[in-house]
C-alpha angles and dihedrals in degrees: 000000000000119000118237115237092222129027133172096227140007094214111126094025121121111255094248090054095042088055089063093065129077125196116240130210090265090060096250124120121239132186109266095224134117114274097032109114121211113248094241093053091043091053092048091053093048092047091050092051091048091051092051091049091050092051091049092051090049092051091048091052090050093051092047090057089057092057122083116257091245093051111150115198092200092052090048090053091050092050091051091050090049091050091051090049092051091050090051091050091049090051090051091051090049089054091050090050092051089051091048091047091052091050091050091050092049091048090049091051091049092050091047091050090050091048091048091050091049089051092048091048091050091051091048090050090049092049092049090050093047092048093047092046094049094044094047090049092054093043091052091048089053092046092239134151106260096199090060101037103037099066091053095043090053089059090054100044142050140180117248130186128212129164091357092304127110129210138170116248126198112221131216126224090279093055094252126126106277118237121207102201146001090276090068095249107170119229113246133208089257090056091048093050091047088056091050091056089069094039115119092230106026095040090085090062091075122081096225091057099043117105120259099035127263107333127171125287118263111260093021093098144346123296125037134349128252110349110284094009123107126256112274093027091133091057095057122100114262092255092053091046090055092050092048093047092048091048090048090054091049091050091049091051092052094048094042092232 
């Protein structure tokens, strides 16, 4: 037959069976096998669970009193879902705004870069004009050939700005403003052109040094060009003019004219 888990007495049991039971604090006998809980521990567990349940019911009752009498759980669920949806839409809009903001910043940077380039180009155009105007004025004063002298002079000079004022600077071989003396006197375009008058190559680009004396300008009348220079000289490219003028000087030196 099956053994009872709890009995009041072990009297009448065969000794082998009686040995299976152990008396508890409450005086009853319980099977001394794994899985059988003592009555005292069992009661403690049940009492603890009952106390937890009571506390939970009490908390539920308290929370119910905080809710309005017409509280609808389904409506509450719907409202929470709507709130979550609105928050998601707001987050999406924030992302769109950030994207739009980035596009605006990039467009602004592009426009600023274009405006800066236009400003730089305008300054470069101004500097080229100022340099050409200053160099042509000095070349004319020295009675030189602009087409020959100007390209070289532009490699030796630049326009600089300081304190809102612009000036033309003559540069040395290193590309730095050239100084004439220990006092720091800057070399001017006039000084540079005066040097070119005695230059072996560029000297022929000045009327006073061209062979044959001071003839008429090409195109100013019939017959040749500048004195000693061939017809059509003025129509040649600057490089060819320089070669012709240099050759004319060499020929003049050989003939002693």
